[in-house]
PDB file of N, CA, C and O in Angstrom:
ATOM      1  N   MET A   1     -68.044 -37.656 -20.333  1.00  0.00           N
ATOM      2  CA  MET A   1     -67.585 -38.830 -21.050  1.00  0.00           C
ATOM      3  C   MET A   1     -66.188 -39.172 -20.560  1.00  0.00           C
ATOM      4  O   MET A   1     -65.299 -38.321 -20.532  1.00  0.00           O
ATOM      5  N   GLY A   2     -66.008 -40.427 -20.175  1.00  0.00           N
ATOM      6  CA  GLY A   2     -64.737 -40.816 -19.606  1.00  0.00           C
ATOM      7  C   GLY A   2     -63.715 -41.223 -20.644  1.00  0.00           C
ATOM      8  O   GLY A   2     -64.040 -41.487 -21.802  1.00  0.00           O
ATOM      9  N   TYR A   3     -62.504 -41.264 -20.210  1.00  0.00           N
ATOM     10  CA  TYR A   3     -61.410 -41.709 -21.061  1.00  0.00           C
ATOM     11  C   TYR A   3     -60.772 -42.923 -20.425  1.00  0.00           C
ATOM     12  O   TYR A   3     -60.958 -43.170 -19.233  1.00  0.00           O
ATOM     13  N   GLY A   4     -60.032 -43.676 -21.194  1.00  0.00           N
ATOM     14  CA  GLY A   4     -59.359 -44.852 -20.660  1.00  0.00           C
ATOM     15  C   GLY A   4     -60.022 -46.131 -21.119  1.00  0.00           C
ATOM     16  O   GLY A   4     -60.680 -46.155 -22.159  1.00  0.00           O
ATOM     17  N   ARG A   5     -59.854 -47.198 -20.350  1.00  0.00           N
ATOM     18  CA  ARG A   5     -60.329 -48.519 -20.761  1.00  0.00           C
ATOM     19  C   ARG A   5     -61.840 -48.607 -20.910  1.00  0.00           C
ATOM     20  O   ARG A   5     -62.310 -49.309 -21.806  1.00  0.00           O
ATOM     21  N   GLY A   6     -62.612 -47.942 -20.093  1.00  0.00           N
ATOM     22  CA  GLY A   6     -64.058 -48.049 -20.147  1.00  0.00           C
ATOM     23  C   GLY A   6     -64.719 -47.121 -21.142  1.00  0.00           C
ATOM     24  O   GLY A   6     -65.925 -47.214 -21.368  1.00  0.00           O
ATOM     25  N   ALA A   7     -63.951 -46.228 -21.739  1.00  0.00           N
ATOM     26  CA  ALA A   7     -64.527 -45.211 -22.612  1.00  0.00           C
ATOM     27  C   ALA A   7     -65.115 -45.796 -23.885  1.00  0.00           C
ATOM     28  O   ALA A   7     -66.030 -45.210 -24.463  1.00  0.00           O
ATOM     29  N   ASN A   8     -64.614 -46.929 -24.331  1.00  0.00           N
ATOM     30  CA  ASN A   8     -65.042 -47.509 -25.598  1.00  0.00           C
ATOM     31  C   ASN A   8     -65.933 -48.740 -25.390  1.00  0.00           C
ATOM     32  O   ASN A   8     -66.119 -49.524 -26.320  1.00  0.00           O
ATOM     33  N   SER A   9     -66.480 -48.919 -24.193  1.00  0.00           N
ATOM     34  CA  SER A   9     -67.211 -50.149 -23.898  1.00  0.00           C
ATOM     35  C   SER A   9     -68.490 -50.282 -24.715  1.00  0.00           C
ATOM     36  O   SER A   9     -68.848 -51.397 -25.093  1.00  0.00           O
ATOM     37  N   ARG A  10     -69.190 -49.192 -25.000  1.00  0.00           N
ATOM     38  CA  ARG A  10     -70.394 -49.261 -25.812  1.00  0.00           C
ATOM     39  C   ARG A  10     -70.062 -49.750 -27.214  1.00  0.00           C
ATOM     40  O   ARG A  10     -70.797 -50.554 -27.788  1.00  0.00           O
ATOM     41  N   LEU A  11     -68.960 -49.269 -27.761  1.00  0.00           N
ATOM     42  CA  LEU A  11     -68.559 -49.699 -29.092  1.00  0.00           C
ATOM     43  C   LEU A  11     -68.092 -51.150 -29.098  1.00  0.00           C
ATOM     44  O   LEU A  11     -68.374 -51.882 -30.046  1.00  0.00           O
ATOM     45  N   ARG A  12     -67.384 -51.575 -28.057  1.00  0.00           N
ATOM     46  CA  ARG A  12     -66.974 -52.979 -27.977  1.00  0.00           C
ATOM     47  C   ARG A  12     -68.193 -53.890 -27.943  1.00  0.00           C
ATOM     48  O   ARG A  12     -68.210 -54.935 -28.595  1.00  0.00           O
ATOM     49  N   GLN A  13     -69.206 -53.501 -27.190  1.00  0.00           N
ATOM     50  CA  GLN A  13     -70.438 -54.281 -27.121  1.00  0.00           C
ATOM     51  C   GLN A  13     -71.130 -54.306 -28.489  1.00  0.00           C
ATOM     52  O   GLN A  13     -71.636 -55.349 -28.902  1.00  0.00           O
ATOM     53  N   ALA A  14     -71.156 -53.185 -29.186  1.00  0.00           N
ATOM     54  CA  ALA A  14     -71.762 -53.125 -30.512  1.00  0.00           C
ATOM     55  C   ALA A  14     -70.988 -53.989 -31.507  1.00  0.00           C
ATOM     56  O   ALA A  14     -71.589 -54.629 -32.369  1.00  0.00           O
ATOM     57  N   VAL A  15     -69.666 -54.010 -31.393  1.00  0.00           N
ATOM     58  CA  VAL A  15     -68.844 -54.838 -32.284  1.00  0.00           C
ATOM     59  C   VAL A  15     -69.118 -56.318 -32.025  1.00  0.00           C
ATOM     60  O   VAL A  15     -69.224 -57.101 -32.969  1.00  0.00           O
ATOM     61  N   ARG A  16     -69.234 -56.706 -30.762  1.00  0.00           N
ATOM     62  CA  ARG A  16     -69.563 -58.103 -30.458  1.00  0.00           C
ATOM     63  C   ARG A  16     -70.926 -58.477 -31.038  1.00  0.00           C
ATOM     64  O   ARG A  16     -71.101 -59.566 -31.585  1.00  0.00           O
ATOM     65  N   GLN A  17     -71.889 -57.562 -30.912  1.00  0.00           N
ATOM     66  CA  GLN A  17     -73.220 -57.791 -31.476  1.00  0.00           C
ATOM     67  C   GLN A  17     -73.141 -57.937 -32.998  1.00  0.00           C
ATOM     68  O   GLN A  17     -73.784 -58.813 -33.576  1.00  0.00           O
ATOM     69  N   ALA A  18     -72.354 -57.079 -33.639  1.00  0.00           N
ATOM     70  CA  ALA A  18     -72.200 -57.144 -35.098  1.00  0.00           C
ATOM     71  C   ALA A  18     -71.545 -58.450 -35.521  1.00  0.00           C
ATOM     72  O   ALA A  18     -71.944 -59.038 -36.526  1.00  0.00           O
ATOM     73  N   LEU A  19     -70.547 -58.915 -34.774  1.00  0.00           N
ATOM     74  CA  LEU A  19     -69.902 -60.188 -35.095  1.00  0.00           C
ATOM     75  C   LEU A  19     -70.908 -61.334 -35.019  1.00  0.00           C
ATOM     76  O   LEU A  19     -70.874 -62.250 -35.840  1.00  0.00           O
ATOM     77  N   ASP A  20     -71.798 -61.280 -34.037  1.00  0.00           N
ATOM     78  CA  ASP A  20     -72.835 -62.306 -33.933  1.00  0.00           C
ATOM     79  C   ASP A  20     -73.805 -62.228 -35.108  1.00  0.00           C
ATOM     80  O   ASP A  20     -74.187 -63.253 -35.673  1.00  0.00           O
ATOM     81  N   GLU A  21     -74.198 -61.020 -35.468  1.00  0.00           N
ATOM     82  CA  GLU A  21     -75.157 -60.827 -36.562  1.00  0.00           C
ATOM     83  C   GLU A  21     -74.590 -61.265 -37.914  1.00  0.00           C
ATOM     84  O   GLU A  21     -75.328 -61.764 -38.764  1.00  0.00           O
ATOM     85  N   PHE A  22     -73.290 -61.082 -38.113  1.00  0.00           N
ATOM     86  CA  PHE A  22     -72.665 -61.396 -39.393  1.00  0.00           C
ATOM     87  C   PHE A  22     -71.888 -62.713 -39.348  1.00  0.00           C
ATOM     88  O   PHE A  22     -70.951 -62.906 -40.122  1.00  0.00           O
ATOM     89  N   ASP A  23     -72.269 -63.609 -38.455  1.00  0.00           N
ATOM     90  CA  ASP A  23     -71.680 -64.951 -38.356  1.00  0.00           C
ATOM     91  C   ASP A  23     -70.169 -64.956 -38.169  1.00  0.00           C
ATOM     92  O   ASP A  23     -69.469 -65.795 -38.736  1.00  0.00           O
ATOM     93  N   GLY A  24     -69.671 -64.022 -37.376  1.00  0.00           N
ATOM     94  CA  GLY A  24     -68.268 -64.037 -36.993  1.00  0.00           C
ATOM     95  C   GLY A  24     -67.299 -63.360 -37.938  1.00  0.00           C
ATOM     96  O   GLY A  24     -66.118 -63.250 -37.608  1.00  0.00           O
ATOM     97  N   LYS A  25     -67.744 -62.896 -39.111  1.00  0.00           N
ATOM     98  CA  LYS A  25     -66.856 -62.196 -40.041  1.00  0.00           C
ATOM     99  C   LYS A  25     -67.592 -60.979 -40.584  1.00  0.00           C
ATOM    100  O   LYS A  25     -68.677 -61.104 -41.151  1.00  0.00           O
ATOM    101  N   LEU A  26     -67.001 -59.809 -40.410  1.00  0.00           N
ATOM    102  CA  LEU A  26     -67.657 -58.599 -40.876  1.00  0.00           C
ATOM    103  C   LEU A  26     -66.643 -57.577 -41.354  1.00  0.00           C
ATOM    104  O   LEU A  26     -65.460 -57.649 -41.022  1.00  0.00           O
ATOM    105  N   SER A  27     -67.122 -56.634 -42.131  1.00  0.00           N
ATOM    106  CA  SER A  27     -66.272 -55.539 -42.590  1.00  0.00           C
ATOM    107  C   SER A  27     -66.398 -54.378 -41.613  1.00  0.00           C
ATOM    108  O   SER A  27     -67.287 -54.364 -40.761  1.00  0.00           O
ATOM    109  N   THR A  28     -65.521 -53.426 -41.741  1.00  0.00           N
ATOM    110  CA  THR A  28     -65.588 -52.235 -40.900  1.00  0.00           C
ATOM    111  C   THR A  28     -66.902 -51.504 -41.139  1.00  0.00           C
ATOM    112  O   THR A  28     -67.500 -50.985 -40.196  1.00  0.00           O
ATOM    113  N   GLY A  29     -67.352 -51.457 -42.371  1.00  0.00           N
ATOM    114  CA  GLY A  29     -68.617 -50.796 -42.684  1.00  0.00           C
ATOM    115  C   GLY A  29     -69.816 -51.485 -42.059  1.00  0.00           C
ATOM    116  O   GLY A  29     -70.747 -50.823 -41.601  1.00  0.00           O
ATOM    117  N   ASP A  30     -69.798 -52.828 -42.039  1.00  0.00           N
ATOM    118  CA  ASP A  30     -70.870 -53.572 -41.385  1.00  0.00           C
ATOM    119  C   ASP A  30     -70.914 -53.237 -39.891  1.00  0.00           C
ATOM    120  O   ASP A  30     -71.986 -53.022 -39.326  1.00  0.00           O
ATOM    121  N   ALA A  31     -69.748 -53.195 -39.268  1.00  0.00           N
ATOM    122  CA  ALA A  31     -69.675 -52.862 -37.847  1.00  0.00           C
ATOM    123  C   ALA A  31     -70.165 -51.433 -37.604  1.00  0.00           C
ATOM    124  O   ALA A  31     -70.824 -51.165 -36.600  1.00  0.00           O
ATOM    125  N   ALA A  32     -69.850 -50.527 -38.512  1.00  0.00           N
ATOM    126  CA  ALA A  32     -70.285 -49.130 -38.359  1.00  0.00           C
ATOM    127  C   ALA A  32     -71.800 -49.023 -38.392  1.00  0.00           C
ATOM    128  O   ALA A  32     -72.377 -48.233 -37.645  1.00  0.00           O
ATOM    129  N   GLN A  33     -72.455 -49.799 -39.239  1.00  0.00           N
ATOM    130  CA  GLN A  33     -73.912 -49.739 -39.322  1.00  0.00           C
ATOM    131  C   GLN A  33     -74.579 -50.253 -38.058  1.00  0.00           C
ATOM    132  O   GLN A  33     -75.659 -49.785 -37.698  1.00  0.00           O
ATOM    133  N   VAL A  34     -73.952 -51.211 -37.376  1.00  0.00           N
ATOM    134  CA  VAL A  34     -74.502 -51.718 -36.120  1.00  0.00           C
ATOM    135  C   VAL A  34     -74.163 -50.767 -34.971  1.00  0.00           C
ATOM    136  O   VAL A  34     -75.000 -50.527 -34.101  1.00  0.00           O
ATOM    137  N   ALA A  35     -72.954 -50.229 -34.961  1.00  0.00           N
ATOM    138  CA  ALA A  35     -72.506 -49.377 -33.853  1.00  0.00           C
ATOM    139  C   ALA A  35     -73.105 -47.977 -33.891  1.00  0.00           C
ATOM    140  O   ALA A  35     -73.331 -47.376 -32.841  1.00  0.00           O
ATOM    141  N   TYR A  36     -73.365 -47.452 -35.072  1.00  0.00           N
ATOM    142  CA  TYR A  36     -73.872 -46.087 -35.224  1.00  0.00           C
ATOM    143  C   TYR A  36     -75.121 -46.056 -36.104  1.00  0.00           C
ATOM    144  O   TYR A  36     -75.118 -45.372 -37.128  1.00  0.00           O
ATOM    145  N   PRO A  37     -76.190 -46.773 -35.740  1.00  0.00           N
ATOM    146  CA  PRO A  37     -77.365 -46.806 -36.616  1.00  0.00           C
ATOM    147  C   PRO A  37     -78.025 -45.437 -36.785  1.00  0.00           C
ATOM    148  O   PRO A  37     -78.608 -45.152 -37.830  1.00  0.00           O
ATOM    149  N   HIS A  38     -77.932 -44.597 -35.762  1.00  0.00           N
ATOM    150  CA  HIS A  38     -78.561 -43.278 -35.831  1.00  0.00           C
ATOM    151  C   HIS A  38     -77.948 -42.397 -36.922  1.00  0.00           C
ATOM    152  O   HIS A  38     -78.647 -41.579 -37.520  1.00  0.00           O
ATOM    153  N   ILE A  39     -76.673 -42.557 -37.180  1.00  0.00           N
ATOM    154  CA  ILE A  39     -76.017 -41.767 -38.226  1.00  0.00           C
ATOM    155  C   ILE A  39     -76.489 -42.221 -39.601  1.00  0.00           C
ATOM    156  O   ILE A  39     -76.781 -41.394 -40.466  1.00  0.00           O
ATOM    157  N   PHE A  40     -76.565 -43.528 -39.803  1.00  0.00           N
ATOM    158  CA  PHE A  40     -76.969 -44.055 -41.104  1.00  0.00           C
ATOM    159  C   PHE A  40     -78.443 -43.813 -41.378  1.00  0.00           C
ATOM    160  O   PHE A  40     -78.822 -43.526 -42.513  1.00  0.00           O
ATOM    161  N   LYS A  41     -79.288 -43.924 -40.342  1.00  0.00           N
ATOM    162  CA  LYS A  41     -80.721 -43.684 -40.523  1.00  0.00           C
ATOM    163  C   LYS A  41     -80.998 -42.225 -40.869  1.00  0.00           C
ATOM    164  O   LYS A  41     -81.924 -41.924 -41.622  1.00  0.00           O
ATOM    165  N   ALA A  42     -80.198 -41.329 -40.321  1.00  0.00           N
ATOM    166  CA  ALA A  42     -80.380 -39.902 -40.590  1.00  0.00           C
ATOM    167  C   ALA A  42     -79.775 -39.493 -41.929  1.00  0.00           C
ATOM    168  O   ALA A  42     -79.987 -38.370 -42.388  1.00  0.00           O
ATOM    169  N   GLY A  43     -79.026 -40.392 -42.557  1.00  0.00           N
ATOM    170  CA  GLY A  43     -78.404 -40.084 -43.839  1.00  0.00           C
ATOM    171  C   GLY A  43     -77.230 -39.123 -43.734  1.00  0.00           C
ATOM    172  O   GLY A  43     -76.856 -38.470 -44.708  1.00  0.00           O
ATOM    173  N   LYS A  44     -76.660 -39.047 -42.547  1.00  0.00           N
ATOM    174  CA  LYS A  44     -75.522 -38.154 -42.326  1.00  0.00           C
ATOM    175  C   LYS A  44     -74.226 -38.838 -42.767  1.00  0.00           C
ATOM    176  O   LYS A  44     -74.144 -40.066 -42.785  1.00  0.00           O
ATOM    177  N   PRO A  45     -73.217 -38.040 -43.120  1.00  0.00           N
ATOM    178  CA  PRO A  45     -71.919 -38.638 -43.460  1.00  0.00           C
ATOM    179  C   PRO A  45     -71.231 -39.181 -42.210  1.00  0.00           C
ATOM    180  O   PRO A  45     -71.386 -38.639 -41.115  1.00  0.00           O
ATOM    181  N   PHE A  46     -70.486 -40.236 -42.389  1.00  0.00           N
ATOM    182  CA  PHE A  46     -69.760 -40.872 -41.297  1.00  0.00           C
ATOM    183  C   PHE A  46     -68.380 -40.248 -41.237  1.00  0.00           C
ATOM    184  O   PHE A  46     -67.649 -40.284 -42.227  1.00  0.00           O
ATOM    185  N   ASN A  47     -68.001 -39.673 -40.097  1.00  0.00           N
ATOM    186  CA  ASN A  47     -66.743 -38.926 -40.028  1.00  0.00           C
ATOM    187  C   ASN A  47     -65.550 -39.790 -39.593  1.00  0.00           C
ATOM    188  O   ASN A  47     -65.710 -40.909 -39.106  1.00  0.00           O
ATOM    189  N   LYS A  48     -64.375 -39.241 -39.784  1.00  0.00           N
ATOM    190  CA  LYS A  48     -63.126 -39.971 -39.521  1.00  0.00           C
ATOM    191  C   LYS A  48     -62.962 -40.350 -38.052  1.00  0.00           C
ATOM    192  O   LYS A  48     -62.462 -41.432 -37.745  1.00  0.00           O
ATOM    193  N   SER A  49     -63.378 -39.470 -37.144  1.00  0.00           N
ATOM    194  CA  SER A  49     -63.184 -39.780 -35.728  1.00  0.00           C
ATOM    195  C   SER A  49     -64.067 -40.947 -35.301  1.00  0.00           C
ATOM    196  O   SER A  49     -63.655 -41.746 -34.460  1.00  0.00           O
ATOM    197  N   ALA A  50     -65.266 -41.066 -35.855  1.00  0.00           N
ATOM    198  CA  ALA A  50     -66.132 -42.195 -35.530  1.00  0.00           C
ATOM    199  C   ALA A  50     -65.496 -43.497 -36.017  1.00  0.00           C
ATOM    200  O   ALA A  50     -65.516 -44.501 -35.305  1.00  0.00           O
ATOM    201  N   TYR A  51     -64.937 -43.484 -37.222  1.00  0.00           N
ATOM    202  CA  TYR A  51     -64.234 -44.668 -37.726  1.00  0.00           C
ATOM    203  C   TYR A  51     -63.023 -45.001 -36.858  1.00  0.00           C
ATOM    204  O   TYR A  51     -62.733 -46.174 -36.624  1.00  0.00           O
ATOM    205  N   HIS A  52     -62.324 -43.987 -36.386  1.00  0.00           N
ATOM    206  CA  HIS A  52     -61.165 -44.215 -35.515  1.00  0.00           C
ATOM    207  C   HIS A  52     -61.592 -44.949 -34.246  1.00  0.00           C
ATOM    208  O   HIS A  52     -60.971 -45.944 -33.873  1.00  0.00           O
ATOM    209  N   TYR A  53     -62.644 -44.473 -33.580  1.00  0.00           N
ATOM    210  CA  TYR A  53     -63.114 -45.116 -32.355  1.00  0.00           C
ATOM    211  C   TYR A  53     -63.633 -46.523 -32.641  1.00  0.00           C
ATOM    212  O   TYR A  53     -63.441 -47.435 -31.836  1.00  0.00           O
ATOM    213  N   LEU A  54     -64.281 -46.697 -33.771  1.00  0.00           N
ATOM    214  CA  LEU A  54     -64.784 -48.013 -34.143  1.00  0.00           C
ATOM    215  C   LEU A  54     -63.636 -48.990 -34.388  1.00  0.00           C
ATOM    216  O   LEU A  54     -63.684 -50.127 -33.918  1.00  0.00           O
ATOM    217  N   ARG A  55     -62.617 -48.565 -35.111  1.00  0.00           N
ATOM    218  CA  ARG A  55     -61.463 -49.448 -35.364  1.00  0.00           C
ATOM    219  C   ARG A  55     -60.741 -49.792 -34.066  1.00  0.00           C
ATOM    220  O   ARG A  55     -60.231 -50.903 -33.922  1.00  0.00           O
ATOM    221  N   THR A  56     -60.691 -48.860 -33.126  1.00  0.00           N
ATOM    222  CA  THR A  56     -60.089 -49.142 -31.822  1.00  0.00           C
ATOM    223  C   THR A  56     -60.863 -50.251 -31.116  1.00  0.00           C
ATOM    224  O   THR A  56     -60.266 -51.176 -30.566  1.00  0.00           O
ATOM    225  N   ALA A  57     -62.184 -50.159 -31.131  1.00  0.00           N
ATOM    226  CA  ALA A  57     -63.009 -51.199 -30.516  1.00  0.00           C
ATOM    227  C   ALA A  57     -62.858 -52.524 -31.254  1.00  0.00           C
ATOM    228  O   ALA A  57     -62.799 -53.581 -30.626  1.00  0.00           O
ATOM    229  N   LEU A  58     -62.795 -52.476 -32.573  1.00  0.00           N
ATOM    230  CA  LEU A  58     -62.606 -53.702 -33.356  1.00  0.00           C
ATOM    231  C   LEU A  58     -61.292 -54.388 -32.999  1.00  0.00           C
ATOM    232  O   LEU A  58     -61.251 -55.611 -32.861  1.00  0.00           O
ATOM    233  N   ARG A  59     -60.222 -53.616 -32.849  1.00  0.00           N
ATOM    234  CA  ARG A  59     -58.914 -54.202 -32.509  1.00  0.00           C
ATOM    235  C   ARG A  59     -58.933 -54.876 -31.142  1.00  0.00           C
ATOM    236  O   ARG A  59     -58.171 -55.813 -30.900  1.00  0.00           O
ATOM    237  N   GLU A  60     -59.807 -54.399 -30.238  1.00  0.00           N
ATOM    238  CA  GLU A  60     -59.863 -54.967 -28.898  1.00  0.00           C
ATOM    239  C   GLU A  60     -60.589 -56.312 -28.858  1.00  0.00           C
ATOM    240  O   GLU A  60     -60.273 -57.151 -28.015  1.00  0.00           O
ATOM    241  N   VAL A  61     -61.557 -56.531 -29.755  1.00  0.00           N
ATOM    242  CA  VAL A  61     -62.343 -57.769 -29.692  1.00  0.00           C
ATOM    243  C   VAL A  61     -62.222 -58.637 -30.939  1.00  0.00           C
ATOM    244  O   VAL A  61     -62.737 -59.755 -30.963  1.00  0.00           O
ATOM    245  N   ALA A  62     -61.551 -58.142 -31.971  1.00  0.00           N
ATOM    246  CA  ALA A  62     -61.463 -58.892 -33.222  1.00  0.00           C
ATOM    247  C   ALA A  62     -60.064 -58.774 -33.819  1.00  0.00           C
ATOM    248  O   ALA A  62     -59.241 -57.971 -33.378  1.00  0.00           O
ATOM    249  N   VAL A  63     -59.825 -59.597 -34.832  1.00  0.00           N
ATOM    250  CA  VAL A  63     -58.544 -59.606 -35.537  1.00  0.00           C
ATOM    251  C   VAL A  63     -58.814 -59.298 -37.005  1.00  0.00           C
ATOM    252  O   VAL A  63     -59.737 -59.847 -37.606  1.00  0.00           O
ATOM    253  N   CYS A  64     -58.002 -58.417 -37.571  1.00  0.00           N
ATOM    254  CA  CYS A  64     -58.135 -58.092 -38.985  1.00  0.00           C
ATOM    255  C   CYS A  64     -57.568 -59.248 -39.799  1.00  0.00           C
ATOM    256  O   CYS A  64     -56.442 -59.692 -39.571  1.00  0.00           O
ATOM    257  N   VAL A  65     -58.373 -59.735 -40.761  1.00  0.00           N
ATOM    258  CA  VAL A  65     -57.939 -60.888 -41.556  1.00  0.00           C
ATOM    259  C   VAL A  65     -57.679 -60.539 -43.010  1.00  0.00           C
ATOM    260  O   VAL A  65     -57.332 -61.418 -43.800  1.00  0.00           O
ATOM    261  N   GLY A  66     -57.838 -59.282 -43.379  1.00  0.00           N
ATOM    262  CA  GLY A  66     -57.527 -58.893 -44.746  1.00  0.00           C
ATOM    263  C   GLY A  66     -58.489 -57.877 -45.321  1.00  0.00           C
ATOM    264  O   GLY A  66     -59.318 -57.292 -44.623  1.00  0.00           O
ATOM    265  N   ARG A  67     -58.345 -57.691 -46.626  1.00  0.00           N
ATOM    266  CA  ARG A  67     -59.172 -56.736 -47.357  1.00  0.00           C
ATOM    267  C   ARG A  67     -59.871 -57.448 -48.501  1.00  0.00           C
ATOM    268  O   ARG A  67     -59.555 -58.590 -48.834  1.00  0.00           O
ATOM    269  N   THR A  68     -60.821 -56.753 -49.092  1.00  0.00           N
ATOM    270  CA  THR A  68     -61.525 -57.312 -50.238  1.00  0.00           C
ATOM    271  C   THR A  68     -61.372 -56.389 -51.430  1.00  0.00           C
ATOM    272  O   THR A  68     -61.159 -55.188 -51.266  1.00  0.00           O
ATOM    273  N   ASP A  69     -61.477 -56.938 -52.621  1.00  0.00           N
ATOM    274  CA  ASP A  69     -61.432 -56.135 -53.842  1.00  0.00           C
ATOM    275  C   ASP A  69     -62.835 -55.884 -54.383  1.00  0.00           C
ATOM    276  O   ASP A  69     -62.991 -55.221 -55.409  1.00  0.00           O
ATOM    277  N   GLU A  70     -63.852 -56.403 -53.710  1.00  0.00           N
ATOM    278  CA  GLU A  70     -65.214 -56.331 -54.211  1.00  0.00           C
ATOM    279  C   GLU A  70     -65.864 -54.965 -54.045  1.00  0.00           C
ATOM    280  O   GLU A  70     -66.705 -54.589 -54.861  1.00  0.00           O
ATOM    281  N   HIS A  71     -65.503 -54.220 -53.023  1.00  0.00           N
ATOM    282  CA  HIS A  71     -66.205 -52.985 -52.690  1.00  0.00           C
ATOM    283  C   HIS A  71     -65.289 -51.769 -52.834  1.00  0.00           C
ATOM    284  O   HIS A  71     -64.072 -51.882 -52.688  1.00  0.00           O
ATOM    285  N   PRO A  72     -65.874 -50.616 -53.118  1.00  0.00           N
ATOM    286  CA  PRO A  72     -65.062 -49.390 -53.147  1.00  0.00           C
ATOM    287  C   PRO A  72     -64.460 -49.115 -51.767  1.00  0.00           C
ATOM    288  O   PRO A  72     -65.113 -49.345 -50.748  1.00  0.00           O
ATOM    289  N   GLY A  73     -63.273 -48.647 -51.732  1.00  0.00           N
ATOM    290  CA  GLY A  73     -62.612 -48.341 -50.470  1.00  0.00           C
ATOM    291  C   GLY A  73     -61.953 -49.544 -49.820  1.00  0.00           C
ATOM    292  O   GLY A  73     -61.280 -49.403 -48.799  1.00  0.00           O
ATOM    293  N   ARG A  74     -62.137 -50.729 -50.400  1.00  0.00           N
ATOM    294  CA  ARG A  74     -61.527 -51.957 -49.900  1.00  0.00           C
ATOM    295  C   ARG A  74     -61.594 -52.074 -48.387  1.00  0.00           C
ATOM    296  O   ARG A  74     -60.574 -51.907 -47.719  1.00  0.00           O
ATOM    297  N   PRO A  75     -62.764 -52.357 -47.824  1.00  0.00           N
ATOM    298  CA  PRO A  75     -62.888 -52.419 -46.373  1.00  0.00           C
ATOM    299  C   PRO A  75     -62.093 -53.565 -45.762  1.00  0.00           C
ATOM    300  O   PRO A  75     -61.828 -54.575 -46.414  1.00  0.00           O
ATOM    301  N   LEU A  76     -61.722 -53.391 -44.509  1.00  0.00           N
ATOM    302  CA  LEU A  76     -61.049 -54.437 -43.757  1.00  0.00           C
ATOM    303  C   LEU A  76     -62.077 -55.463 -43.296  1.00  0.00           C
ATOM    304  O   LEU A  76     -63.212 -55.106 -42.981  1.00  0.00           O
ATOM    305  N   TYR A  77     -61.690 -56.721 -43.255  1.00  0.00           N
ATOM    306  CA  TYR A  77     -62.538 -57.769 -42.706  1.00  0.00           C
ATOM    307  C   TYR A  77     -61.989 -58.204 -41.366  1.00  0.00           C
ATOM    308  O   TYR A  77     -60.775 -58.298 -41.185  1.00  0.00           O
ATOM    309  N   TRP A  78     -62.882 -58.468 -40.424  1.00  0.00           N
ATOM    310  CA  TRP A  78     -62.536 -58.791 -39.061  1.00  0.00           C
ATOM    311  C   TRP A  78     -63.202 -60.089 -38.632  1.00  0.00           C
ATOM    312  O   TRP A  78     -64.315 -60.384 -39.067  1.00  0.00           O
ATOM    313  N   VAL A  79     -62.538 -60.869 -37.783  1.00  0.00           N
ATOM    314  CA  VAL A  79     -63.117 -62.045 -37.144  1.00  0.00           C
ATOM    315  C   VAL A  79     -62.858 -61.938 -35.641  1.00  0.00           C
ATOM    316  O   VAL A  79     -61.906 -61.292 -35.202  1.00  0.00           O
ATOM    317  N   SER A  80     -63.718 -62.579 -34.874  1.00  0.00           N
ATOM    318  CA  SER A  80     -63.618 -62.525 -33.423  1.00  0.00           C
ATOM    319  C   SER A  80     -62.318 -63.148 -32.925  1.00  0.00           C
ATOM    320  O   SER A  80     -61.819 -64.106 -33.515  1.00  0.00           O
ATOM    321  N   LYS A  81     -61.771 -62.603 -31.842  1.00  0.00           N
ATOM    322  CA  LYS A  81     -60.561 -63.170 -31.238  1.00  0.00           C
ATOM    323  C   LYS A  81     -60.854 -64.473 -30.511  1.00  0.00           C
ATOM    324  O   LYS A  81     -59.944 -65.272 -30.293  1.00  0.00           O
ATOM    325  N   GLN A  82     -62.099 -64.701 -30.135  1.00  0.00           N
ATOM    326  CA  GLN A  82     -62.440 -65.894 -29.349  1.00  0.00           C
ATOM    327  C   GLN A  82     -62.730 -67.058 -30.226  1.00  0.00           C
ATOM    328  O   GLN A  82     -63.035 -68.143 -29.731  1.00  0.00           O
TER     329      GLN A  82
END
C-alpha cells in the first residue's frame, strides 16, 4: 500500500460517488457508508483511523459547510468543491 498523493485515491473516488448519490450534500456518515460498505454490511464497528482517512479524502474533494443538531454525534456536512 502506497503513501502520498495516490494513497487515498480510492476514497476520493468513493467520496465523489457519494456526493453524486446524495445530490451534492452529504454527511460524514453518508460518505462512510459509500466508501466502506463492507464494514457496514458485516455489522462491524467503524474505527477512528477509517474516519481519519475518510475525512482526509473529503477535505480534498469537498468543503465542510457545517454541522447539524438532528443526529447524535452532530455529523459534519460536506458539499463538492466544484
